[in-house]
N, CA, C and O atoms as a GROMACS GRO file, in nm:
protein
  616
    1MET      N    1  -0.108  -3.044   0.708
    1MET     CA    2  -0.239  -2.941   0.593
    1MET      C    3  -0.226  -2.849   0.692
    1MET      O    4  -0.201  -2.860   0.812
    2GLU      N    5  -0.257  -2.719   0.592
    2GLU     CA    6  -0.297  -2.594   0.650
    2GLU      C    7  -0.397  -2.653   0.692
    2GLU      O    8  -0.425  -2.772   0.693
    3VAL      N    9  -0.475  -2.522   0.742
    3VAL     CA   10  -0.612  -2.502   0.794
    3VAL      C   11  -0.616  -2.338   0.819
    3VAL      O   12  -0.573  -2.264   0.908
    4ARG      N   13  -0.691  -2.318   0.693
    4ARG     CA   14  -0.771  -2.156   0.742
    4ARG      C   15  -0.874  -2.121   0.790
    4ARG      O   16  -0.974  -2.187   0.760
    5SER      N   17  -0.888  -1.986   0.897
    5SER     CA   18  -0.996  -1.991   0.953
    5SER      C   19  -1.120  -1.864   0.856
    5SER      O   20  -1.087  -1.791   0.763
    6THR      N   21  -1.166  -1.868   0.877
    6THR     CA   22  -1.314  -1.811   0.798
    6THR      C   23  -1.338  -1.680   0.831
    6THR      O   24  -1.376  -1.590   0.755
    7ALA      N   25  -1.308  -1.672   0.976
    7ALA     CA   26  -1.342  -1.549   1.049
    7ALA      C   27  -1.285  -1.479   0.963
    7ALA      O   28  -1.203  -1.515   0.879
    8ALA      N   29  -1.346  -1.330   0.992
    8ALA     CA   30  -1.288  -1.242   0.961
    8ALA      C   31  -1.190  -1.164   1.015
    8ALA      O   32  -1.189  -1.146   1.137
    9PRO      N   33  -1.086  -1.100   0.927
    9PRO     CA   34  -0.977  -1.048   0.980
    9PRO      C   35  -0.958  -0.962   1.126
    9PRO      O   36  -1.052  -0.896   1.168
   10ARG      N   37  -0.864  -0.967   1.181
   10ARG     CA   38  -0.858  -0.880   1.318
   10ARG      C   39  -0.786  -0.789   1.272
   10ARG      O   40  -0.692  -0.837   1.209
   11PRO      N   41  -0.787  -0.679   1.273
   11PRO     CA   42  -0.721  -0.476   1.275
   11PRO      C   43  -0.575  -0.554   1.315
   11PRO      O   44  -0.567  -0.670   1.357
   12GLY      N   45  -0.483  -0.478   1.296
   12GLY     CA   46  -0.358  -0.497   1.330
   12GLY      C   47  -0.265  -0.415   1.270
   12GLY      O   48  -0.294  -0.349   1.171
   13ASN      N   49  -0.123  -0.412   1.336
   13ASN     CA   50  -0.070  -0.285   1.304
   13ASN      C   51   0.020  -0.436   1.182
   13ASN      O   52   0.016  -0.555   1.212
   14PRO      N   53   0.072  -0.392   1.085
   14PRO     CA   54   0.152  -0.493   0.953
   14PRO      C   55   0.293  -0.477   0.954
   14PRO      O   56   0.373  -0.384   0.969
   15THR      N   57   0.295  -0.630   0.928
   15THR     CA   58   0.459  -0.654   0.985
   15THR      C   59   0.522  -0.716   0.812
   15THR      O   60   0.642  -0.706   0.789
   16ARG      N   61   0.433  -0.772   0.713
   16ARG     CA   62   0.477  -0.753   0.621
   16ARG      C   63   0.372  -0.770   0.505
   16ARG      O   64   0.260  -0.817   0.525
   17LEU      N   65   0.417  -0.727   0.381
   17LEU     CA   66   0.341  -0.748   0.273
   17LEU      C   67   0.345  -0.789   0.165
   17LEU      O   68   0.425  -0.725   0.098
   18ALA      N   69   0.281  -0.893   0.094
   18ALA     CA   70   0.312  -0.985  -0.068
   18ALA      C   71   0.249  -0.915  -0.162
   18ALA      O   72   0.166  -0.828  -0.135
   19VAL      N   73   0.285  -0.949  -0.283
   19VAL     CA   74   0.170  -0.917  -0.434
   19VAL      C   75   0.245  -1.005  -0.476
   19VAL      O   76   0.353  -0.990  -0.533
   20PRO      N   77   0.180  -1.120  -0.443
   20PRO     CA   78   0.297  -1.204  -0.545
   20PRO      C   79   0.314  -1.240  -0.655
   20PRO      O   80   0.393  -1.327  -0.692
   21SER      N   81   0.189  -1.131  -0.764
   21SER     CA   82   0.195  -1.186  -0.892
   21SER      C   83   0.327  -1.034  -0.933
   21SER      O   84   0.376  -1.007  -1.042
   22LEU      N   85   0.344  -0.986  -0.839
   22LEU     CA   86   0.466  -0.897  -0.863
   22LEU      C   87   0.612  -0.956  -0.812
   22LEU      O   88   0.712  -0.906  -0.862
   23GLY      N   89   0.626  -1.050  -0.723
   23GLY     CA   90   0.747  -1.083  -0.693
   23GLY      C   91   0.752  -0.960  -0.548
   23GLY      O   92   0.861  -0.926  -0.502
   24ILE      N   93   0.618  -0.903  -0.492
   24ILE     CA   94   0.708  -0.864  -0.422
   24ILE      C   95   0.690  -0.917  -0.241
   24ILE      O   96   0.569  -0.933  -0.224
   25SER      N   97   0.747  -0.940  -0.143
   25SER     CA   98   0.758  -1.005  -0.018
   25SER      C   99   0.827  -0.897   0.083
   25SER      O  100   0.935  -0.856   0.040
   26THR      N  101   0.797  -0.857   0.175
   26THR     CA  102   0.856  -0.710   0.211
   26THR      C  103   0.818  -0.768   0.389
   26THR      O  104   0.744  -0.859   0.428
   27ARG      N  105   0.914  -0.657   0.475
   27ARG     CA  106   0.889  -0.641   0.600
   27ARG      C  107   0.802  -0.474   0.540
   27ARG      O  108   0.834  -0.413   0.438
   28VAL      N  109   0.661  -0.420   0.666
   28VAL     CA  110   0.625  -0.311   0.686
   28VAL      C  111   0.684  -0.263   0.782
   28VAL      O  112   0.705  -0.350   0.866
   29LEU      N  113   0.750  -0.094   0.830
   29LEU     CA  114   0.738  -0.056   0.911
   29LEU      C  115   0.646   0.059   0.945
   29LEU      O  116   0.583   0.113   0.854
   30ALA      N  117   0.630   0.113   1.109
   30ALA     CA  118   0.557   0.173   1.090
   30ALA      C  119   0.584   0.315   1.067
   30ALA      O  120   0.683   0.346   1.134
   31ILE      N  121   0.539   0.416   1.000
   31ILE     CA  122   0.588   0.534   0.976
   31ILE      C  123   0.464   0.667   1.005
   31ILE      O  124   0.345   0.638   1.006
   32ARG      N  125   0.505   0.787   1.024
   32ARG     CA  126   0.474   0.908   1.014
   32ARG      C  127   0.440   1.040   0.905
   32ARG      O  128   0.536   1.075   0.837
   33ALA      N  129   0.350   1.091   0.890
   33ALA     CA  130   0.367   1.178   0.786
   33ALA      C  131   0.450   1.287   0.845
   33ALA      O  132   0.444   1.323   0.962
   34ARG      N  133   0.517   1.330   0.765
   34ARG     CA  134   0.586   1.481   0.778
   34ARG      C  135   0.565   1.622   0.701
   34ARG      O  136   0.628   1.664   0.604
   35GLY      N  137   0.444   1.695   0.781
   35GLY     CA  138   0.349   1.742   0.761
   35GLY      C  139   0.287   1.659   0.680
   35GLY      O  140   0.269   1.542   0.716
   36ALA      N  141   0.244   1.707   0.551
   36ALA     CA  142   0.106   1.656   0.450
   36ALA      C  143   0.181   1.539   0.410
   36ALA      O  144   0.107   1.473   0.338
   37THR      N  145   0.367   1.448   0.431
   37THR     CA  146   0.416   1.387   0.333
   37THR      C  147   0.484   1.281   0.389
   37THR      O  148   0.585   1.282   0.458
   38LEU      N  149   0.404   1.170   0.343
   38LEU     CA  150   0.474   1.056   0.442
   38LEU      C  151   0.600   0.976   0.322
   38LEU      O  152   0.614   0.944   0.204
   39ILE      N  153   0.649   0.976   0.414
   39ILE     CA  154   0.839   0.908   0.374
   39ILE      C  155   0.833   0.786   0.340
   39ILE      O  156   0.722   0.745   0.372
   40PRO      N  157   0.874   0.730   0.306
   40PRO     CA  158   0.902   0.546   0.315
   40PRO      C  159   0.995   0.553   0.376
   40PRO      O  160   1.039   0.665   0.405
   41PRO      N  161   1.057   0.442   0.414
   41PRO     CA  162   1.162   0.372   0.499
   41PRO      C  163   1.277   0.420   0.411
   41PRO      O  164   1.256   0.440   0.292
   42SER      N  165   1.392   0.439   0.463
   42SER     CA  166   1.507   0.505   0.368
   42SER      C  167   1.532   0.398   0.297
   42SER      O  168   1.558   0.415   0.178
   43ASN      N  169   1.531   0.272   0.348
   43ASN     CA  170   1.561   0.151   0.225
   43ASN      C  171   1.502   0.080   0.177
   43ASN      O  172   1.438  -0.017   0.219
   44PRO      N  173   1.522   0.131   0.059
   44PRO     CA  174   1.383   0.121  -0.091
   44PRO      C  175   1.395  -0.012  -0.089
   44PRO      O  176   1.425  -0.043  -0.204
   45GLN      N  177   1.382  -0.180   0.026
   45GLN     CA  178   1.330  -0.310   0.019
   45GLN      C  179   1.218  -0.292   0.079
   45GLN      O  180   1.122  -0.360   0.041
   46LEU      N  181   1.200  -0.182   0.201
   46LEU     CA  182   1.105  -0.161   0.307
   46LEU      C  183   0.967  -0.099   0.272
   46LEU      O  184   0.963  -0.028   0.171
   47VAL      N  185   0.887  -0.112   0.323
   47VAL     CA  186   0.748  -0.045   0.287
   47VAL      C  187   0.717   0.011   0.447
   47VAL      O  188   0.768  -0.048   0.542
   48GLY      N  189   0.630   0.130   0.466
   48GLY     CA  190   0.630   0.215   0.548
   48GLY      C  191   0.464   0.208   0.580
   48GLY      O  192   0.408   0.249   0.479
   49TRP      N  193   0.377   0.175   0.670
   49TRP     CA  194   0.267   0.170   0.671
   49TRP      C  195   0.225   0.364   0.778
   49TRP      O  196   0.285   0.421   0.868
   50TRP      N  197   0.102   0.397   0.702
   50TRP     CA  198   0.057   0.520   0.781
   50TRP      C  199  -0.013   0.477   0.905
   50TRP      O  200  -0.129   0.436   0.913
   51SER      N  201   0.104   0.497   1.034
   51SER     CA  202   0.017   0.440   1.154
   51SER      C  203  -0.096   0.553   1.180
   51SER      O  204  -0.203   0.511   1.223
   52ASP      N  205  -0.087   0.650   1.164
   52ASP     CA  206  -0.214   0.742   1.226
   52ASP      C  207  -0.275   0.711   1.100
   52ASP      O  208  -0.222   0.765   1.003
   53GLY      N  209  -0.366   0.642   1.081
   53GLY     CA  210  -0.447   0.598   0.935
   53GLY      C  211  -0.515   0.399   1.038
   53GLY      O  212  -0.497   0.343   1.146
   54ALA      N  213  -0.575   0.379   0.936
   54ALA     CA  214  -0.580   0.241   0.955
   54ALA      C  215  -0.548   0.146   0.909
   54ALA      O  216  -0.501   0.121   0.798
   55GLN      N  217  -0.598   0.020   1.083
   55GLN     CA  218  -0.480  -0.076   1.038
   55GLN      C  219  -0.556  -0.194   0.940
   55GLN      O  220  -0.676  -0.217   0.919
   56PRO      N  221  -0.472  -0.236   0.906
   56PRO     CA  222  -0.518  -0.318   0.779
   56PRO      C  223  -0.540  -0.428   0.894
   56PRO      O  224  -0.483  -0.478   0.990
   57GLY      N  225  -0.737  -0.436   0.777
   57GLY     CA  226  -0.820  -0.568   0.852
   57GLY      C  227  -0.917  -0.468   0.934
   57GLY      O  228  -1.015  -0.518   0.989
   58ALA      N  229  -0.895  -0.330   0.943
   58ALA     CA  230  -1.034  -0.281   1.016
   58ALA      C  231  -1.185  -0.271   0.926
   58ALA      O  232  -1.189  -0.214   0.817
   59ALA      N  233  -1.255  -0.308   0.963
   59ALA     CA  234  -1.347  -0.246   0.897
   59ALA      C  235  -1.414  -0.102   0.834
   59ALA      O  236  -1.522  -0.090   0.776
   60LYS      N  237  -1.319  -0.002   0.863
   60LYS     CA  238  -1.323   0.095   0.835
   60LYS      C  239  -1.229   0.199   0.851
   60LYS      O  240  -1.199   0.238   0.964
   61GLY      N  241  -1.168   0.262   0.722
   61GLY     CA  242  -1.089   0.364   0.697
   61GLY      C  243  -0.937   0.345   0.601
   61GLY      O  244  -0.845   0.294   0.665
   62SER      N  245  -0.924   0.361   0.537
   62SER     CA  246  -0.782   0.358   0.448
   62SER      C  247  -0.634   0.370   0.541
   62SER      O  248  -0.571   0.463   0.590
   63ALA      N  249  -0.612   0.175   0.531
   63ALA     CA  250  -0.483   0.150   0.561
   63ALA      C  251  -0.356   0.168   0.425
   63ALA      O  252  -0.345   0.098   0.325
   64VAL      N  253  -0.250   0.319   0.480
   64VAL     CA  254  -0.175   0.329   0.362
   64VAL      C  255  -0.093   0.257   0.389
   64VAL      O  256  -0.076   0.220   0.505
   65ILE      N  257   0.003   0.203   0.257
   65ILE     CA  258   0.156   0.140   0.261
   65ILE      C  259   0.206   0.229   0.166
   65ILE      O  260   0.172   0.245   0.049
   66THR      N  261   0.284   0.281   0.225
   66THR     CA  262   0.392   0.379   0.062
   66THR      C  263   0.559   0.282   0.073
   66THR      O  264   0.623   0.221   0.158
   67GLY      N  265   0.566   0.309  -0.030
   67GLY     CA  266   0.703   0.250  -0.068
   67GLY      C  267   0.822   0.299  -0.172
   67GLY      O  268   0.777   0.412  -0.193
   68HIS      N  269   0.941   0.293  -0.250
   68HIS     CA  270   0.999   0.388  -0.326
   68HIS      C  271   0.988   0.278  -0.404
   68HIS      O  272   0.978   0.159  -0.374
   69THR      N  273   0.994   0.338  -0.518
   69THR     CA  274   1.063   0.334  -0.643
   69THR      C  275   1.194   0.386  -0.663
   69THR      O  276   1.227   0.490  -0.604
   70VAL      N  277   1.307   0.303  -0.770
   70VAL     CA  278   1.401   0.324  -0.806
   70VAL      C  279   1.383   0.301  -0.920
   70VAL      O  280   1.334   0.200  -0.972
   71HIS      N  281   1.452   0.459  -0.998
   71HIS     CA  282   1.472   0.428  -1.115
   71HIS      C  283   1.531   0.356  -1.194
   71HIS      O  284   1.508   0.355  -1.315
   72ASP      N  285   1.637   0.270  -1.124
   72ASP     CA  286   1.765   0.206  -1.168
   72ASP      C  287   1.698   0.044  -1.105
   72ASP      O  288   1.725  -0.050  -1.180
   73GLY      N  289   1.644   0.020  -1.022
   73GLY     CA  290   1.589  -0.106  -0.972
   73GLY      C  291   1.585  -0.096  -0.848
   73GLY      O  292   1.636   0.001  -0.793
   74GLY      N  293   1.525  -0.194  -0.780
   74GLY     CA  294   1.577  -0.217  -0.616
   74GLY      C  295   1.512  -0.182  -0.521
   74GLY      O  296   1.554  -0.197  -0.407
   75GLY      N  297   1.365  -0.113  -0.556
   75GLY     CA  298   1.311  -0.038  -0.469
   75GLY      C  299   1.181  -0.168  -0.476
   75GLY      O  300   1.176  -0.250  -0.567
   76ALA      N  301   1.088  -0.162  -0.364
   76ALA     CA  302   0.978  -0.264  -0.306
   76ALA      C  303   0.883  -0.241  -0.423
   76ALA      O  304   0.823  -0.338  -0.471
   77PHE      N  305   0.870  -0.144  -0.462
   77PHE     CA  306   0.732  -0.113  -0.501
   77PHE      C  307   0.786  -0.075  -0.690
   77PHE      O  308   0.698  -0.027  -0.762
   78ASP      N  309   0.895  -0.095  -0.738
   78ASP     CA  310   0.952  -0.065  -0.858
   78ASP      C  311   0.815  -0.059  -0.977
   78ASP      O  312   0.790   0.022  -1.066
   79ASP      N  313   0.759  -0.155  -0.940
   79ASP     CA  314   0.659  -0.233  -1.034
   79ASP      C  315   0.505  -0.227  -1.001
   79ASP      O  316   0.416  -0.288  -1.061
   80LEU      N  317   0.486  -0.124  -0.874
   80LEU     CA  318   0.354  -0.142  -0.887
   80LEU      C  319   0.271  -0.040  -0.936
   80LEU      O  320   0.192   0.034  -0.877
   81ASP      N  321   0.311  -0.050  -1.089
   81ASP     CA  322   0.215   0.092  -1.164
   81ASP      C  323   0.138  -0.047  -1.268
   81ASP      O  324   0.040  -0.051  -1.344
   82GLN      N  325   0.233  -0.143  -1.227
   82GLN     CA  326   0.199  -0.258  -1.346
   82GLN      C  327   0.091  -0.385  -1.278
   82GLN      O  328   0.050  -0.476  -1.350
   83LEU      N  329   0.046  -0.374  -1.095
   83LEU     CA  330  -0.058  -0.440  -1.123
   83LEU      C  331  -0.220  -0.421  -1.174
   83LEU      O  332  -0.275  -0.317  -1.211
   84LYS      N  333  -0.260  -0.522  -1.167
   84LYS     CA  334  -0.396  -0.547  -1.239
   84LYS      C  335  -0.528  -0.572  -1.136
   84LYS      O  336  -0.539  -0.624  -1.024
   85ARG      N  337  -0.637  -0.499  -1.247
   85ARG     CA  338  -0.709  -0.526  -1.099
   85ARG      C  339  -0.743  -0.690  -1.040
   85ARG      O  340  -0.673  -0.781  -1.083
   86GLY      N  341  -0.814  -0.709  -0.978
   86GLY     CA  342  -0.805  -0.895  -0.957
   86GLY      C  343  -0.668  -0.909  -0.873
   86GLY      O  344  -0.640  -0.992  -0.787
   87ALA      N  345  -0.617  -0.838  -0.909
   87ALA     CA  346  -0.424  -0.919  -0.830
   87ALA      C  347  -0.451  -0.902  -0.678
   87ALA      O  348  -0.511  -0.811  -0.620
   88ALA      N  349  -0.383  -1.030  -0.622
   88ALA     CA  350  -0.430  -1.056  -0.491
   88ALA      C  351  -0.288  -0.940  -0.404
   88ALA      O  352  -0.185  -0.902  -0.459
   89VAL      N  353  -0.313  -0.922  -0.318
   89VAL     CA  354  -0.216  -0.890  -0.233
   89VAL      C  355  -0.239  -0.909  -0.052
   89VAL      O  356  -0.343  -0.881   0.009
   90ARG      N  357  -0.132  -0.956  -0.002
   90ARG     CA  358  -0.176  -1.012   0.149
   90ARG      C  359  -0.067  -0.912   0.227
   90ARG      O  360   0.044  -0.868   0.195
   91VAL      N  361  -0.171  -0.893   0.371
   91VAL     CA  362  -0.119  -0.800   0.467
   91VAL      C  363  -0.111  -0.935   0.586
   91VAL      O  364  -0.188  -1.029   0.601
   92THR      N  365   0.015  -0.896   0.660
   92THR     CA  366   0.036  -0.976   0.758
   92THR      C  367   0.007  -0.903   0.901
   92THR      O  368   0.004  -0.784   0.870
   93THR      N  369  -0.009  -0.910   1.004
   93THR     CA  370  -0.051  -0.824   1.130
   93THR      C  371   0.027  -0.948   1.222
   93THR      O  372   0.080  -1.052   1.182
   94LYS      N  373   0.010  -0.892   1.363
   94LYS     CA  374   0.063  -1.005   1.438
   94LYS      C  375  -0.051  -1.040   1.451
   94LYS      O  376  -0.033  -1.160   1.470
   95GLN      N  377  -0.211  -1.019   1.457
   95GLN     CA  378  -0.325  -1.089   1.458
   95GLN      C  379  -0.340  -1.146   1.378
   95GLN      O  380  -0.410  -1.242   1.411
   96GLY      N  381  -0.306  -1.149   1.240
   96GLY     CA  382  -0.287  -1.322   1.174
   96GLY      C  383  -0.280  -1.221   0.986
   96GLY      O  384  -0.213  -1.119   0.974
   97VAL      N  385  -0.361  -1.281   0.868
   97VAL     CA  386  -0.350  -1.211   0.773
   97VAL      C  387  -0.486  -1.149   0.698
   97VAL      O  388  -0.595  -1.197   0.730
   98THR      N  389  -0.482  -1.070   0.624
   98THR     CA  390  -0.567  -1.035   0.542
   98THR      C  391  -0.556  -1.005   0.418
   98THR      O  392  -0.500  -0.898   0.393
   99ASP      N  393  -0.594  -1.069   0.329
   99ASP     CA  394  -0.619  -1.088   0.219
   99ASP      C  395  -0.722  -0.953   0.135
   99ASP      O  396  -0.827  -0.917   0.187
  100TYR      N  397  -0.674  -0.892   0.007
  100TYR     CA  398  -0.720  -0.831  -0.049
  100TYR      C  399  -0.734  -0.877  -0.195
  100TYR      O  400  -0.694  -0.974  -0.260
  101VAL      N  401  -0.813  -0.758  -0.221
  101VAL     CA  402  -0.853  -0.779  -0.408
  101VAL      C  403  -0.781  -0.640  -0.456
  101VAL      O  404  -0.811  -0.535  -0.399
  102VAL      N  405  -0.683  -0.643  -0.567
  102VAL     CA  406  -0.695  -0.488  -0.594
  102VAL      C  407  -0.848  -0.435  -0.723
  102VAL      O  408  -0.912  -0.476  -0.820
  103THR      N  409  -0.844  -0.384  -0.681
  103THR     CA  410  -0.972  -0.273  -0.756
  103THR      C  411  -0.970  -0.186  -0.843
  103THR      O  412  -1.061  -0.170  -0.924
  104SER      N  413  -0.846  -0.105  -0.837
  104SER     CA  414  -0.786   0.036  -0.903
  104SER      C  415  -0.673   0.035  -0.953
  104SER      O  416  -0.692  -0.080  -0.992
  105VAL      N  417  -0.546   0.061  -0.998
  105VAL     CA  418  -0.457   0.111  -1.027
  105VAL      C  419  -0.458   0.221  -1.131
  105VAL      O  420  -0.487   0.212  -1.250
  106THR      N  421  -0.404   0.382  -1.027
  106THR     CA  422  -0.385   0.476  -1.091
  106THR      C  423  -0.269   0.528  -1.095
  106THR      O  424  -0.192   0.485  -1.009
  107THR      N  425  -0.205   0.651  -1.207
  107THR     CA  426  -0.133   0.722  -1.222
  107THR      C  427  -0.150   0.826  -1.171
  107THR      O  428  -0.270   0.843  -1.185
  108TYR      N  429  -0.095   0.943  -1.100
  108TYR     CA  430  -0.164   1.050  -1.084
  108TYR      C  431  -0.017   1.186  -1.100
  108TYR      O  432   0.091   1.181  -1.041
  109ARG      N  433  -0.047   1.253  -1.162
  109ARG     CA  434   0.079   1.307  -1.132
  109ARG      C  435   0.038   1.391  -0.981
  109ARG      O  436  -0.067   1.374  -0.919
  110LYS      N  437   0.169   1.500  -0.936
  110LYS     CA  438   0.210   1.520  -0.838
  110LYS      C  439   0.089   1.637  -0.757
  110LYS      O  440   0.068   1.639  -0.636
  111LYS      N  441   0.039   1.707  -0.837
  111LYS     CA  442  -0.080   1.783  -0.815
  111LYS      C  443  -0.203   1.693  -0.838
  111LYS      O  444  -0.236   1.670  -0.722
  112ALA      N  445  -0.268   1.645  -0.895
  112ALA     CA  446  -0.334   1.564  -0.924
  112ALA      C  447  -0.391   1.523  -0.800
  112ALA      O  448  -0.506   1.533  -0.757
  113LEU      N  449  -0.250   1.456  -0.734
  113LEU     CA  450  -0.307   1.354  -0.666
  113LEU      C  451  -0.273   1.439  -0.500
  113LEU      O  452  -0.288   1.381  -0.393
  114ALA      N  453  -0.234   1.562  -0.511
  114ALA     CA  454  -0.276   1.641  -0.406
  114ALA      C  455  -0.367   1.663  -0.380
  114ALA      O  456  -0.396   1.661  -0.261
  115LYS      N  457  -0.455   1.694  -0.469
  115LYS     CA  458  -0.619   1.724  -0.516
  115LYS      C  459  -0.713   1.563  -0.494
  115LYS      O  460  -0.836   1.557  -0.507
  116GLN      N  461  -0.648   1.476  -0.470
  116GLN     CA  462  -0.720   1.399  -0.489
  116GLN      C  463  -0.714   1.329  -0.317
  116GLN      O  464  -0.806   1.257  -0.277
  117ALA      N  465  -0.586   1.366  -0.224
  117ALA     CA  466  -0.540   1.270  -0.107
  117ALA      C  467  -0.659   1.260  -0.042
  117ALA      O  468  -0.678   1.139  -0.035
  118ALA      N  469  -0.770   1.328   0.020
  118ALA     CA  470  -0.858   1.348   0.116
  118ALA      C  471  -0.919   1.196   0.080
  118ALA      O  472  -0.913   1.097   0.153
  119ARG      N  473  -0.989   1.207  -0.076
  119ARG     CA  474  -1.065   1.102  -0.083
  119ARG      C  475  -1.007   0.951  -0.145
  119ARG      O  476  -1.069   0.856  -0.193
  120LEU      N  477  -0.845   0.974  -0.120
  120LEU     CA  478  -0.795   0.848  -0.156
  120LEU      C  479  -0.716   0.780  -0.032
  120LEU      O  480  -0.661   0.670  -0.040
  121PHE      N  481  -0.719   0.878   0.106
  121PHE     CA  482  -0.657   0.821   0.213
  121PHE      C  483  -0.746   0.841   0.266
  121PHE      O  484  -0.764   0.750   0.348
  122ASP      N  485  -0.823   0.912   0.270
  122ASP     CA  486  -1.008   0.944   0.352
  122ASP      C  487  -1.017   0.795   0.445
  122ASP      O  488  -1.034   0.691   0.381
  123GLN      N  489  -1.007   0.789   0.596
  123GLN     CA  490  -1.051   0.749   0.680
  123GLN      C  491  -1.205   0.666   0.738
  123GLN      O  492  -1.215   0.562   0.804
  124SER      N  493  -1.302   0.749   0.690
  124SER     CA  494  -1.484   0.714   0.685
  124SER      C  495  -1.480   0.609   0.539
  124SER      O  496  -1.600   0.603   0.515
  125VAL      N  497  -1.424   0.541   0.452
  125VAL     CA  498  -1.454   0.454   0.374
  125VAL      C  499  -1.461   0.322   0.433
  125VAL      O  500  -1.352   0.307   0.489
  126PRO      N  501  -1.562   0.174   0.456
  126PRO     CA  502  -1.557   0.039   0.476
  126PRO      C  503  -1.339   0.048   0.456
  126PRO      O  504  -1.278   0.131   0.387
  127GLY      N  505  -1.286  -0.049   0.529
  127GLY     CA  506  -1.216  -0.079   0.517
  127GLY      C  507  -1.112  -0.116   0.422
  127GLY      O  508  -1.128  -0.228   0.376
  128ARG      N  509  -1.009  -0.053   0.380
  128ARG     CA  510  -0.943  -0.112   0.224
  128ARG      C  511  -0.826  -0.075   0.254
  128ARG      O  512  -0.800  -0.003   0.350
  129LEU      N  513  -0.711  -0.141   0.141
  129LEU     CA  514  -0.567  -0.066   0.153
  129LEU      C  515  -0.552   0.068   0.065
  129LEU      O  516  -0.658   0.129   0.055
  130VAL      N  517  -0.444   0.123   0.002
  130VAL     CA  518  -0.428   0.214  -0.045
  130VAL      C  519  -0.237   0.167  -0.035
  130VAL      O  520  -0.171   0.142   0.066
  131LEU      N  521  -0.206   0.170  -0.144
  131LEU     CA  522  -0.052   0.141  -0.158
  131LEU      C  523   0.000   0.255  -0.274
  131LEU      O  524  -0.051   0.267  -0.385
  132VAL      N  525   0.113   0.334  -0.220
  132VAL     CA  526   0.153   0.459  -0.329
  132VAL      C  527   0.222   0.459  -0.322
  132VAL      O  528   0.257   0.476  -0.206
  133THR      N  529   0.349   0.437  -0.436
  133THR     CA  530   0.471   0.513  -0.437
  133THR      C  531   0.523   0.638  -0.575
  133THR      O  532   0.469   0.658  -0.684
  134CYS      N  533   0.590   0.673  -0.541
  134CYS     CA  534   0.636   0.742  -0.712
  134CYS      C  535   0.668   0.650  -0.858
  134CYS      O  536   0.705   0.534  -0.870
  135GLU      N  537   0.636   0.754  -0.960
  135GLU     CA  538   0.650   0.681  -1.074
  135GLU      C  539   0.710   0.807  -1.191
  135GLU      O  540   0.757   0.912  -1.148
  136ASP      N  541   0.703   0.786  -1.302
  136ASP     CA  542   0.761   0.851  -1.400
  136ASP      C  543   0.880   0.948  -1.359
  136ASP      O  544   0.865   1.062  -1.316
  137TRP      N  545   0.981   0.893  -1.376
  137TRP     CA  546   1.151   0.913  -1.322
  137TRP      C  547   1.182   1.008  -1.497
  137TRP      O  548   1.199   0.964  -1.610
  138ASP      N  549   1.177   1.145  -1.441
  138ASP     CA  550   1.260   1.198  -1.567
  138ASP      C  551   1.397   1.286  -1.583
  138ASP      O  552   1.428   1.392  -1.637
  139GLY      N  553   1.474   1.164  -1.493
  139GLY     CA  554   1.640   1.199  -1.485
  139GLY      C  555   1.648   1.253  -1.304
  139GLY      O  556   1.704   1.205  -1.205
  140THR      N  557   1.553   1.387  -1.329
  140THR     CA  558   1.619   1.440  -1.171
  140THR      C  559   1.516   1.376  -1.119
  140THR      O  560   1.563   1.286  -1.050
  141ALA      N  561   1.373   1.375  -1.114
  141ALA     CA  562   1.284   1.382  -0.989
  141ALA      C  563   1.156   1.300  -1.055
  141ALA      O  564   1.137   1.282  -1.175
  142TYR      N  565   1.072   1.254  -0.943
  142TYR     CA  566   0.954   1.151  -1.005
  142TYR      C  567   0.882   1.275  -1.033
  142TYR      O  568   0.906   1.378  -0.970
  143LEU      N  569   0.779   1.268  -1.141
  143LEU     CA  570   0.690   1.336  -1.162
  143LEU      C  571   0.502   1.278  -1.164
  143LEU      O  572   0.392   1.299  -1.216
  144SER      N  573   0.542   1.233  -1.112
  144SER     CA  574   0.394   1.113  -1.096
  144SER      C  575   0.347   0.992  -0.940
  144SER      O  576   0.446   0.936  -0.892
  145ASN      N  577   0.250   0.968  -0.892
  145ASN     CA  578   0.218   0.804  -0.806
  145ASN      C  579   0.173   0.774  -0.872
  145ASN      O  580   0.104   0.814  -0.966
  146ALA      N  581   0.234   0.634  -0.804
  146ALA     CA  582   0.101   0.508  -0.886
  146ALA      C  583   0.037   0.462  -0.768
  146ALA      O  584   0.111   0.407  -0.687
  147VAL      N  585  -0.091   0.472  -0.739
  147VAL     CA  586  -0.189   0.463  -0.628
  147VAL      C  587  -0.278   0.344  -0.695
  147VAL      O  588  -0.330   0.335  -0.806
  148VAL      N  589  -0.276   0.237  -0.561
  148VAL     CA  590  -0.362   0.103  -0.597
  148VAL      C  591  -0.442   0.085  -0.473
  148VAL      O  592  -0.378   0.101  -0.369
  149VAL      N  593  -0.571   0.055  -0.461
  149VAL     CA  594  -0.686   0.087  -0.401
  149VAL      C  595  -0.702  -0.111  -0.393
  149VAL      O  596  -0.692  -0.184  -0.491
  150ALA      N  597  -0.723  -0.148  -0.274
  150ALA     CA  598  -0.739  -0.260  -0.282
  150ALA      C  599  -0.852  -0.310  -0.172
  150ALA      O  600  -0.825  -0.255  -0.065
  151VAL      N  601  -0.949  -0.379  -0.161
  151VAL     CA  602  -1.008  -0.418  -0.093
  151VAL      C  603  -1.028  -0.587  -0.006
  151VAL      O  604  -0.972  -0.691  -0.042
  152PRO      N  605  -1.119  -0.572   0.110
  152PRO     CA  606  -1.081  -0.653   0.131
  152PRO      C  607  -1.151  -0.867   0.084
  152PRO      O  608  -1.267  -0.906   0.099
  153LYS      N  609  -1.056  -0.937   0.043
  153LYS     CA  610  -1.117  -1.066   0.023
  153LYS      C  611  -1.238  -1.097   0.070
  153LYS      O  612  -1.238  -1.120   0.191
  154ARG      N  613  -1.364  -1.108   0.004
  154ARG     CA  614  -1.479  -1.169   0.044
  154ARG      C  615  -1.497  -1.312   0.016
  154ARG      O  616  -1.600  -1.370   0.050
   0.00000   0.00000   0.00000
C-alpha cells in the first residue's frame, strides 16, 4: 500500500517530468540560458530545467522546463500544445514529488513571446511551473512557442 505525505512539497532540482494525459515521462537535465535563450537538451526525448530560475515546489517563482518538438515526431514535447486546463503534471526531485494542475495553454508567435517573457518567466510570482516548446513548423523553422502554466495541486 502506498502512503502519501500531505506535507507541502520541498523545493528541489527536478529529475523527472510526467504528463500522463500526453504520455510524457522523461528525465530532466539542468540547463542555463545562452544569452536570452533557453536551449533544451540536444536529445529530443529529454527536457531541460532553467537552473537559474525557481525549483519545482518553491513557494515563489517560475520553475521553467523546456523541451523539443520534432516536426516529424520523437520530441518529448511534441504535443504540449494539446494539453488542457486541469491536466495533471508531476515533477519528481530528490526531495519528493510536486503535483501541478495546468491553468493555461497558450501559443505565442516568437516576437510575442519575447514581449511576454518577463511576465511568463517571472521569479516574484507564487510558485508555479512553466513548460515551453516550439510550435508551427513551416518547413524550415518553428514560428511560435507553446507555453503551459501550471500551479501546485492543493
